[in-house]
LUMGUPA-42169 format. One line per 3 residues: number of its first residue (from 1); their letters; for each residue x, y, z of N, C-alpha, C. Coordinates in steps of 0.02 Angstrom, whole numbers, plus 50000, padded with zeros to 5 digits. Each point is the difference from the previous one (the first is absolute). Example, Ala and Ser with C-alpha at 12.3 -4.5 7.8 and 13.67 -1.06 7.14 Angstrom:
BEGIN
1	as	50660,49716,50390,49955,50059,50000,50045,50060,50000 ~ 49982,50053,49964,50042,50059,50003,49961,50055,50037
//
This chain:
BEGIN
1	mas	50048,49936,50012,49942,50067,49986,50048,50063,49980 ~ 50058,49983,50062,50027,50067,50001,50027,50003,49933 ~ 50028,49960,49979,50049,49994,49920,49960,50046,49958
4	kil	49927,49973,49995,49940,50007,49978,50007,50102,49977 ~ 49985,50023,50085,49994,50079,50013,50067,50038,49973 ~ 50062,49960,50019,50062,50042,49971,49991,50015,49926
7	gam	49956,49925,49952,50030,50013,49958,49939,50036,49957 ~ 49954,50026,50036,49926,50031,49968,50032,50086,50013 ~ 50055,49985,50079,50010,50083,50011,50051,50022,49926
10	aaa	50055,49935,49999,50044,50028,49930,49971,50016,49931 ~ 49955,49975,50006,49986,49998,49949,49923,50078,49994 ~ 49983,50029,50022,49973,50078,50011,50086,50011,49998
13	acv	50014,50012,50055,50074,50059,50000,50017,49995,49900 ~ 50028,49954,49979,50000,49994,49934,49934,50047,49959 ~ 49939,50001,50020,49958,50021,49948,50003,50086,50018
16	val	50019,50018,50076,50008,50065,50007,50047,50029,49967 ~ 50073,49975,50004,50049,50009,49954,50000,50016,49917 ~ 49960,49950,49986,50005,50002,49936,49955,50055,49979
19	asa	49940,49999,50043,49962,50055,49996,50023,50089,49990 ~ 50037,50001,50054,50052,50063,50006,50043,50008,49947 ~ 50038,49943,49980,50029,50028,49957,49984,50047,49923
22	pat	49973,50029,49983,49974,50037,49939,49997,50067,50041 ~ 49983,50007,50060,49962,50058,50032,50088,50033,49998 ~ 50043,49961,50015,50062,50018,50038,50041,50002,49903
25	aqs	49996,49972,49997,50031,50038,49913,49959,50072,49962 ~ 49937,49994,50014,49981,50062,49972,50006,50057,50048 ~ 50027,50017,50041,50005,50040,50067,50090,50028,49961
28	sgn	50041,49947,49995,50053,50031,49958,49998,50050,49958 ~ 50016,50080,50011,50005,50038,49958,50067,49999,49968 ~ 49998,50069,49959,50047,49977,49963,50028,50102,50012
31	fsa	50069,49997,50007,50018,50058,50029,50063,50022,49937 ~ 50003,50058,49996,50034,50051,49971,50047,50045,50010 ~ 50049,50033,49950,49996,50072,50052,50069,50043,49947
34	afg	50015,50040,50006,50051,50064,49975,50035,50030,50036 ~ 50081,50030,49987,50038,50042,50059,50027,50049,49955 ~ 49985,50058,49996,50059,50058,49977,50031,50043,50061
37	sta	50064,49989,49983,50039,50000,50105,50044,50080,49970 ~ 49979,50031,49967,50068,50049,49989,49945,50071,50045 ~ 50016,50032,50074,49964,50041,50053,49990,50074,49973
40	cai	49961,50029,50013,49996,50077,49981,50063,50017,50066 ~ 50018,50057,49993,50027,50041,50060,49986,50093,49976 ~ 49998,50020,50057,49988,50063,50004,50076,50045,50001
43	nps	49996,50056,49957,50078,49997,50008,50009,50065,50083 ~ 50035,50017,50027,50020,50017,50064,49968,50064,50004 ~ 50042,50040,49937,50019,50046,50007,49949,50038,49957
46	dgt	49961,49992,49951,49975,50000,49974,49908,49987,49977 ~ 50003,49924,50034,49938,49990,49993,49979,49956,49954 ~ 50065,50015,49938,49966,49988,49925,49998,49904,50019
49	lsg	49968,49975,49950,49980,49903,50007,50043,49980,49959 ~ 50053,49938,50008,50026,49959,49949,49983,49952,50040 ~ 50012,49941,49921,50018,49934,50032,49925,49961,49965
52	git	49956,49934,50021,49948,50001,49994,49990,49962,49913 ~ 49944,49969,49994,49997,49933,49967,49949,50050,49943 ~ 49997,49980,49944,49948,50030,49955,49953,49946,49974
55	slp	50001,49944,50010,49939,49929,50000,50022,49952,50044 ~ 49954,49925,50008,50023,49978,50023,49960,49916,49976 ~ 50058,49960,49981,49987,49938,49957,49919,49974,49975
58	dit	49981,49983,49936,49937,49980,50024,49998,49929,50017 ~ 49919,49974,50028,50020,49942,50019,49951,49968,49966 ~ 50009,49924,49985,49961,49948,49953,49972,49955,50091
61	vkv	49945,49982,49979,49970,49962,50056,49927,49970,49979 ~ 50018,49909,50024,49956,49966,49946,49944,49982,50051 ~ 49946,50000,49984,49920,50021,50032,49963,49907,50018
64	sgg	50005,49980,50048,49976,49941,49987,49905,49984,49964 ~ 49998,49971,49978,49890,50005,49986,49977,49985,50073 ~ 49924,50023,49971,49982,49990,50072,49936,50039,50016
67	ngv	49945,50025,50027,49992,50055,50036,49995,50000,50053 ~ 50014,50090,50015,50033,50012,50069,50056,50033,49976 ~ 50078,49980,49950,50053,50033,49997,50024,50093,50010
70	alv	50013,49998,50044,50034,50091,49989,50079,50003,49997 ~ 50006,50033,49981,50062,50046,50025,50034,50084,50040 ~ 50001,49992,50029,50046,50032,50062,50068,50039,49968
73	itp	49978,50062,49982,50069,50030,49971,50023,50070,50039 ~ 50066,49987,50028,50033,50052,50067,50034,50050,49948 ~ 50010,50048,49992,50056,50018,49984,50017,50049,50080
76	slv	50064,50014,49997,50019,50038,50057,50078,50022,49979 ~ 49963,50059,50002,50078,50045,49976,50015,50070,50047 ~ 50064,50033,50005,50016,50059,50028,49992,50061,49953
79	tgl	49977,50029,50036,49987,50064,49913,50024,50060,50034 ~ 50028,50044,49974,50030,50053,49982,49966,50065,49991 ~ 49992,50065,50059,49965,50050,49945,50063,50083,50012
82	fts	49997,50022,49958,50035,50055,49979,49985,50073,49998 ~ 49977,50042,50049,49974,50076,49951,50045,50052,50045 ~ 50008,50040,49963,50038,50083,50008,49957,50031,49998
85	nkl	49952,50035,50036,49971,50063,49979,50057,50063,50007 ~ 49986,50074,49964,50060,50040,49976,49939,50049,50014 ~ 50042,50034,50020,49959,50096,49987,50029,50045,49955
88	tnt	50004,50036,50001,50045,50065,49938,49948,50079,50012 ~ 50047,50034,49975,49989,50053,50008,49951,50043,49944 ~ 49951,49945,49969,49954,49983,49973,49937,49943,50002
91	sts	50023,49962,50044,49961,49933,49998,50005,50028,50081 ~ 49934,49962,50014,49987,50033,50064,49985,49935,50036 ~ 49969,49948,49964,49981,49943,50019,50029,49944,49976
94	stq	49992,49963,49998,50010,49949,49962,49962,49893,50015 ~ 49977,49974,49980,49976,49946,49995,50032,49936,49977 ~ 50004,49945,50038,50015,49948,49946,49961,49948,50048
97	nvg	49973,49948,49953,49984,49916,50003,50049,49957,49977 ~ 49982,49952,50025,50046,49939,49969,49975,49932,50044 ~ 50010,49937,49979,49987,49957,50010,50021,49936,49975
100	irv	49970,49934,50035,50006,49950,49938,49958,49941,50028 ~ 49986,49970,49929,49945,49996,49987,50003,49902,49973 ~ 49984,49962,50018,50020,49925,49993,49944,49953,49957
103	kvs	50012,49974,49942,49975,49973,49942,50000,49911,50051 ~ 49945,49954,49993,50009,49923,50005,49977,49996,49937 ~ 50021,49961,49969,49947,49968,49930,50005,49919,49999
106	vdg	49953,49983,49968,50043,49901,49985,49956,50030,49925 ~ 50056,49951,49978,49978,49972,49936,49998,50074,49930 ~ 50036,50055,50037,49968,50061,49983,49961,50055,50005
109	sta	49962,49959,50038,49930,50052,50003,50002,49981,50104 ~ 49958,50063,50006,50001,50032,50077,49893,49986,50005 ~ 49968,49966,49966,49936,50016,49995,49965,49934,50050
112	kvi	50055,49951,50028,49971,49950,50040,50055,50008,50063 ~ 50015,50073,50018,50069,49970,50040,49959,50056,50066 ~ 49987,49991,50052,49996,50042,50039,50031,50022,50044
115	pel	50023,50065,50024,49924,50059,49997,49990,50039,49934 ~ 50047,49966,49958,50034,50057,49937,49903,49998,49948 ~ 49999,49932,49982,49942,49996,49958,49979,50037,49953
118	gsd	50074,49993,49940,49997,50043,49952,50041,50074,50030 ~ 50009,50017,50039,50004,50060,50022,50100,50009,50004 ~ 50023,50079,49980,50078,50013,49986,50033,49972,50061
121	gvi	49969,49965,50056,50050,50002,50063,49976,50012,50060 ~ 50035,49986,50050,50010,50032,50079,50031,50037,50019 ~ 50008,50058,50037,50043,50044,50019,50037,49968,50053
124	ydq	50052,49985,50024,50053,49975,50048,50013,50068,50020 ~ 50030,50071,49970,50015,50056,50050,49988,50042,49940 ~ 49989,50077,50041,49997,50053,49958,49994,50053,50060
127	rfi	50040,50062,49937,49998,50074,50065,49981,50038,49962 ~ 49959,50054,50020,49978,50072,50001,50031,50017,50036 ~ 50033,50058,49971,50048,50046,50058,49969,50077,49964
130	kvt	49984,50055,50032,50003,50049,49963,50025,50065,50067 ~ 50060,50041,49944,50003,50044,50059,50012,50095,49974 ~ 49960,50035,50046,49976,50077,49999,50024,50030,50021
133	anf	50043,50068,49991,50022,50025,50018,49965,50097,49992 ~ 49931,49979,49989,49979,50076,49984,49996,50054,50082 ~ 50003,49947,50034,49957,50034,50078,50073,50056,50038
136	inq	50054,49940,49945,50065,50055,50057,50043,50037,49968 ~ 49992,50059,50034,50010,50053,49939,50086,50010,49993 ~ 50010,49982,50086,50092,50027,49993,50036,49924,49954
139	llq	49946,49966,49990,50050,49927,49964,49984,50050,49904 ~ 49956,50016,49989,49958,50019,49947,50055,50077,49951 ~ 50036,50044,50062,50002,50021,50006,50097,49985,49974
142	acs	50028,49957,50054,50038,49970,49985,50025,49954,49937 ~ 49938,49977,49970,49998,49974,49955,50013,50050,49927 ~ 49949,50058,50013,50003,50050,49955,50089,50035,49976
145	slt	50045,49987,50044,50074,50019,49996,50027,49969,49989 ~ 49987,49935,49983,50043,49965,49977,50025,50018,49922 ~ 50079,49986,49994,49991,50030,49903,50043,49942,49980
148	dpt	50020,49953,50028,50038,49953,49971,49984,49972,49939 ~ 49995,50004,49937,49955,49982,49965,50012,49907,49970 ~ 50050,49977,50025,49997,49944,50011,49971,49950,50056
151	dnt	49992,50039,50037,49949,49941,50064,49975,50071,50050 ~ 49914,50016,49974,49997,50043,50062,49940,49966,50024 ~ 50029,49947,50025,49945,49962,50052,50005,50034,50056
154	clt	49946,49993,50045,50019,50048,50070,49973,49939,50052 ~ 49959,49962,49985,49978,49950,50055,50003,49912,49957 ~ 50019,49974,50019,50002,49936,49985,49984,49938,50052
157	lte	49942,49972,49987,49969,49919,50046,50000,49949,49997 ~ 50088,49957,49979,49984,49921,49985,49970,49952,50037 ~ 49956,49957,49976,50002,49944,50030,50015,49918,49967
160	stl	50034,49964,50036,50006,49939,49955,49966,49949,50040 ~ 49948,49944,49994,49972,49952,50034,50012,49933,50004 ~ 50019,49953,50002,49999,49922,49975,49949,49987,50071
163	aah	49987,49946,49955,49934,49970,50040,50003,49917,49967 ~ 49968,49912,50051,50006,49960,49985,49917,49983,49984 ~ 49973,49981,49955,49917,49982,50008,50005,49915,49971
166	afn	49960,49986,50014,49959,49933,49973,49929,50013,49993 ~ 49983,49944,49951,49945,50010,49989,49958,49937,49967 ~ 49952,49962,50024,49981,49947,49964,49945,49991,49954
169	yyt	50011,49992,49932,49961,49983,49953,49989,49931,49975 ~ 49923,50000,49978,49972,49938,49995,49978,50011,49941 ~ 49986,49929,49965,49977,49997,49942,49974,49921,49992
172	fdl	49950,49976,49973,49967,49945,49983,49969,49994,49960 ~ 49943,49928,49970,49984,49968,49967,50035,49998,49932 ~ 50053,49975,50002,50069,50002,49942,50012,49924,49991
175	tpg	49983,49994,49913,50016,49945,49974,50056,49966,50010 ~ 49988,49919,50030,50064,49957,50011,50051,50014,49949 ~ 50081,50009,50023,50032,50004,49964,50048,50067,50019
178	the	50060,50015,49957,50043,50035,50023,49954,50078,49983 ~ 50019,50057,50047,50005,50031,50004,50064,50082,50045 ~ 50018,50062,49941,50048,50026,50008,49955,50053,50063
181	ikv	50050,50029,50039,49986,50059,50043,50063,50031,49990 ~ 49976,50034,49974,50040,50082,50005,49976,50073,50048 ~ 50061,50021,50044,49989,50041,50017,50055,50059,50013
184	swd	49954,50078,49967,50043,50062,49972,49965,50048,50048 ~ 50019,50049,49999,49971,50062,50019,50027,50064,49964 ~ 49982,50036,50000,49989,50080,49971,49998,50070,50043
187	vvg	50024,50047,49974,49999,50051,50058,49930,50060,49972 ~ 49978,50002,50076,49933,50053,49997,50036,50064,49994 ~ 49953,50048,49974,50029,50090,49994,50073,49975,49992
190	ggg	50025,50079,50020,50079,49998,49983,50027,50056,49924 ~ 50032,49991,49983,50002,50075,49969,50042,50054,50002 ~ 50007,49990,50086,50027,50086,50039,50063,49989,50030
193	gea	50034,49957,50010,50071,49966,50026,49993,49970,50017 ~ 49946,49967,50026,49969,49922,50038,50034,49944,49976 ~ 50019,49965,50031,50066,49939,50006,49971,49945,50026
196	tcv	49979,49943,49968,49968,49924,50059,50077,49951,49969 ~ 49991,49956,50076,50029,49935,49981,49976,49952,50031 ~ 50004,49947,49987,49988,49917,50014,50055,49959,50005
199	gpg	49995,49955,50061,50046,49958,50004,50015,50014,50086 ~ 50053,49926,50010,49947,49940,49970,49972,49972,49999 ~ 49959,49932,49979,49946,50007,50000,49988,49907,49975
202	tvt	49942,49967,50030,49964,49947,50009,49946,50002,49962 ~ 49965,49924,49964,49959,49987,49957,49979,49942,49996 ~ 49958,49969,50075,49981,49914,50018,49928,50010,49960
205	vtq	49985,49923,49965,49958,49961,49979,49967,49951,50028 ~ 49941,49989,50049,50005,49925,50033,49908,49993,49978 ~ 50014,49927,49974,49925,49985,49999,49972,49979,50022
208	vkn	49932,50015,50029,49944,49968,50051,49944,49989,49970 ~ 49969,49950,50031,49948,49951,50001,49943,50014,50048 ~ 49954,49997,49992,49915,50022,50022,49981,49910,50015
211	fqf	50017,49959,50054,49973,49941,50009,49908,50015,49999 ~ 49974,50039,50024,49907,50007,49996,49984,49985,49946 ~ 50004,49932,49943,50015,50041,49943,49919,50008,49973
214	ntp	49933,50016,50053,49912,50001,49980,50015,50049,50003 ~ 50074,50039,50015,49964,50100,50015,50068,50013,49934 ~ 49988,50052,49969,50002,50016,49944,50083,50053,50040
217	lsf	50044,49998,49949,50055,50038,50049,49999,50075,49961 ~ 49979,50049,50074,49996,50091,49959,50027,50020,50036 ~ 50025,50085,50011,50046,50021,50036,49957,50063,50010
220	q	49990,50059,50049,49964,50033,50010,50026,50059,50015
//
């Protein structure tokens, strides 16, 4: 009798192990990453930016079949902003606006990438700064007395900022097979002496799967 009970228990354990094997295989996802190592730096004497990277390597990821498969894409970047507002004897106000906007595309499109959904990207860093000296009469008098034709600046406000950012992008409802993930960025504003810098940076792509098969995968 004891041997029959032990035999039944062993058979049951075998059934449980076999039943759990597919779930274990399904839960193993894919992970890919890219890295750009050149760091931005702020010049300690004048605040100008140097170094940095211009792009991150594209990532090719293979997506498995089945419902509930999604990708979590995380670009992590150090960003730098440089502004230098100057007032002269003819210009008593200076405005500068500059930022860095990051875009993630899948197979060349942002249509299914959240939170972009076809937009131009997500702002990682932006600075607006305005300097006005109209109310400082003594400063205006000092500005008007400047006669050097090569440099009539009477007030300069220079700012540099480095910041580290990470943002999670999501995409789902992809067809099984290989897809290309691309991270890019551009400058928002600028044109008045502002400057930006990016680096170092990484991007990670993780494949996840929703195991509640009776509930469609969605993002709110």
